[in-house]
N, C-alpha and C positions, 0 to 999 in steps of 0.2 A: 362651491356652486351653490346658487341660490336657493331657497326653500322651493319656488315655481321649477327650476330646473331638475330637482329631485323629484318633484311628485311627477312631472314628466316622464322622467327614469323608470320611477316606479310601475307607472300606469303601462310603459311600453313593454317592459321586461314580463308582467304579469301576461300582456295579451300573446307574448313572442312564446312563454311558456306553455300556455293553454292551447297555443296552436301545434307545437311539437308533440304536446300528449294525445290532441286530436288524433296525430297520425301514428299512436303507439305501435301499429304494425309493424313500422321500420325500425324502431329501438329496442336495443339489447335491452336485458332484466337491468343491467348496472344503469344503463343510460335512464330507464325508465324510474329507477330507484332516486335516483340523484335529481331529476326532474321534479318529481312529487313532493321530493322531500325541500327544494327549492321553492314550490309553490307554496306549501305550507308555510314556510318563511314570509314569503313575497305578501300572500293574500291577506293579513291582518293589516299590514303597511297600506296597501291598496286601498282597502276598506278605509281605513282613517283620511286618505288623501280624498277619498268622496266625501266624506263629512266635510272636511276643512273647504273644500270648493262650493258644496252646497252652501254652508254659511256664508261664505264670502259674497257669494251671488245673492244672497238673500239680504245681505248687509249692503250691499251696490245699488239693489232694486229700492231697496227702503230710502236710501239717502238721495236716490234720483229722482225719487217721487217728491222729497220737499222741496228739490233744487227748481224743480218744474215750476214755469212762471202760471200763474192762475190756479195754484193747486187748492184742493178743496181744503179749508182748514181743518176739519173732523179729520180726514184722509192724512193731512200732516201730521195732526197730533198722534195718530195711530203709528205712522212712521216712525216719529221720535220714541214713542214708545217701544218700537219694533228693534230700534237701533242700540238704546240702552239696554236692552235684554240680549241681542244679537252679539255685540261687541266683545263682551266677556266671555262667550261660548266660542267663539271664534279664536279667540286668544287662547283659552284652555285647549281647545281643539290642536292648534297649531304646536301649542307645547308637548300636547300627547304624542304628536306625528313626530316633532324632533326626536323624542326619546326613542320612538319606534326607529328612526333612521341613524341612530348613534352607532357606530361600529361595534360588531358583537365581540366579546372576546373569544378568542378561537377553543379558548380550554374551558368555559363554562360547562360545557356539557361532559366533562371528562370525570373519571373517577379520582378519588384522591388517597395519598398517602399521608397519614396525619403520624406527626412525631412531638412528644413532650418530654421536656427534660427537666429535671431540677436544676434549678439556679441557687444563688445565693439564700442562705437560712437553713443551710443542714437537714436534720429529719423533718422540720417544719416545712420546708421547700419541697419535700420529696412527698409527703403527706397531700401537699396543696396541687403538686403534679397530678398525683392518682384522682385528686377530685376533678380537675379538669379532664385527664381523662374519661373518667364516669361521665361527666357532662356532655362530651362529644359522643359517648356511646349511647346515652339517653336521647340525644338530640336524632342520632341516626335512626333510633327506634321508632321516634315518632315520626318521621320522614318514610319509614318503610325501607331504608337503605340495609345493605348487608354490612356489618362492621365484624372486620376478621383482623383479631388480634395476631400481630405477627410478632411480637417480642416484649417482654416487661423483664426488666431488672427492679428486684424488688429490693427494699431495704430490711425487711424483717419485721417492721411495725406497722405493715400496712402502706407505707409510703414508695412511691417509685422514682428510681434514679433516672430511670426513661423508659418508655413506652412507645410502642410505634404499633399502628393498625392500617389495614387496606378498607377504604370506605368505598363501596361501590352501589352505584343508582343513579335516579334522576338529577341532574345537575348539581350532583357534590360540590364540586369543586367552585362553582357560581356562589352557593351558598356559605362557605367556608374560608374561602381565597383570603378574606379579610382579617382572618383570626391569626395571622404570623404574626410574631412579635412576642414581646416581654410583657406575661400576666404577672400583677402584683398582688400580695395579697396582705392585708393587715387584721390581725385576730390575736386573741389570748390562745395560745397553746394550751392542750390538755395538762402537759408536763410542767406548765408555768404555775407555779405556787402562789406567787406576789402577784397574779393577775394582770400582768405588765401586757401591754400589746406590743407584739411582733411584727416587723415586717420581712416577708420573703418573697421568692418570686420564681417563676417556672417560664422556661421558652415552649412556645409553640411554632412547629412549622408546618405548613400545609402546602402540599407539592403537587401539581396535576401531575396522573400517573402517565407515565411515558408509554408509547407503543413503540413496538421494535423497529416502524418504519421513522418514529421521530430521531432516534438515536442510534447511531450506528457505532457499536462497540466493539472494536477490536480484541482479540483474545491476546494479542501481543501487548495491548496496553494494561492489561491486569496483571496483579501479583496475587495469586490466590493461596492463603495458607490456612492449614486444619489444625485441629488443637481440638483438647477434650472440653467438652463442655463442663462449664462449674456454677455451683448454686451459690446462695448466699453463704458469706465468710469464706468463699474459695474452694469449698468442697468439692471432689470431684462428683458430678452426677450419671457419669457415662464412662463405660469403659473402653470406647472407641473413640477415635478422631473425627468426630461427626462435626464440630462447630466449625465455621466458615468464616474468614476474614478476607475479603475482597478489596484491594487498593487499585484505585483507577490513575494510574501513573502519571495521564498528562494533566489531571487536574489536583490530585494528591487527596481525592475525596476516598473516605474507607468507610466500609460498611461490615457490620459482624451480624452474624445470625447463630442462634445455639437452640433454637426451643426446639426444633425438631430433632429425632433420634437419628434421621436419616440425612447423611451429607450432602445427598443429591436434592432433598427437599430443601435444606438451609441455603444452598446455594442457588436455587431458584427464588427462594425470597430475599437473598441478598443482592441480586440481580436487579429484582424488580424494583428493590428500593434505590439501589446505584443509578439505575438508569432515569428513575423519577427525579434524583439528585442533580443527575448533569442535565437533564432538561431545565429543572426549575431555574439552576445555575445560567445557563442561556437565556431563559425567558427574561431573568431578572437584569440581565446586561442589555438585551432589548429594551425594557421596559425603561431603565434609567436612559438611555437615548433618546427615546421618545419623550419622557418626563423631564430633559434638561429644562425645556423652555417653560415649564408647568409648575406653578409651587403649590396650587391648591390642590393637590390629590391627596387622597386619605391613606396616608402613610407610604412608605416605600416599601414595606414587606420584609423591612431590614431586622433580621432575627435580634439584633440589639437595641431595637426601639422599642421604649416603654409604652406599651400602647392601652394598657387597661388596668384598673386597680379596684379590687374587691374587699370592701371595708365591712368587716362583720360588725364591729359594735354599733354601727350607723345602719347597717342593713343595706347598703349600696353598692352599686357596680357603676363606676365611672369611665367612659372609653373618651380616653384625652386626645385621641386625635379630631374628633368633632364636638368636644365639650359636651356630652350625652350621658345623663345620669340617670338610674333608673333606680328606684328604690323597691326592688324586688330582688335582692340578692338569692335568697333560698328558692326560688322559682328557676331564677337563672342557671343555678347549679343544678336544679333537677332536668335541666333541658327544657323547661316549659316556655320560658321568658326570654331565651336568647334570640328569639326571631325579632324581638323588638329591637335587641341592639343589632343585629344584623341589616334589618330593612333599613333603620337609619343610617346606617355605612353606606348601604347601597344606593340610599337618595341622595345622600351628600357626595357619593362619587359622581352618579348622573348629573348633579347640579354642577359639580367641577369639570366634566368632559364639555357639557352644553356651552360653559362659559368659556371654555378653551375653544370651541369649533365656531 
């Protein structure tokens, strides 16, 4: 569909919605809410269409003034100056419109399940996993998101073997979806007496939170095991079988929860994570199909893909997918400068999708 056809479609849809809302007495509250939400999405696009059309008309008028026979030289000179000014403005306005017309990721507005796991590197990898988990927790605080820790498996020296959180708020998944993959750290561990730099890694997974309507999980597809919760070193920290392990038989996905003293609460948390993982697997399958013909995407979201390096001696963070380097490592880990990395990734993704379109 051409840009002109898209513009016509947007303006027609805005007019149609406004017409329906003007007869709100005949609409149910659900219909009213749905139309109001759609109008809020369509309106800024329609306003940009008006800007593009206004600039295009002004440019056409200026060109016509020059082409007219016997045009006043002074007027022609003014028209030339106007053309040199309007041309770039129209190009920029059309670019902004194309961005607004890009298909939205339907999961962008969802909450997210964050999973961080220590990878290669032993204790140092676990310490780095804890650093990353803290970075996302501080980022959530800056955005005003709710950060609910669901499970943490500690190493005893301040490191995390794995940690899971439920993050809820506005556009959580949209901001964090490019974080999935392997994060690598290069630094001198505190336990290293020789001052040698070690390389270790942690894996991050950001899953869109699934609703009951998204994923239908049949009880017959689940195997539920209960056991006693254990702490560091394997010692029992509970006298009842409150810990829960749920296996989704069709996919082989396994989720364990033992943070709560209540078996019922642990099961509810485990089911929330299980639904998100099943939904994420289906989302990844669909994305792989769509991206088969597109090579310039920002990562595949593959958990095994090395996406970023945090180099402490140089104080830099490098995202390998877009060759983006930021010499603000402390601020990134503090959750203060991660926006600069996320914004660069989002811009690259938009550019790739524009080129694809």
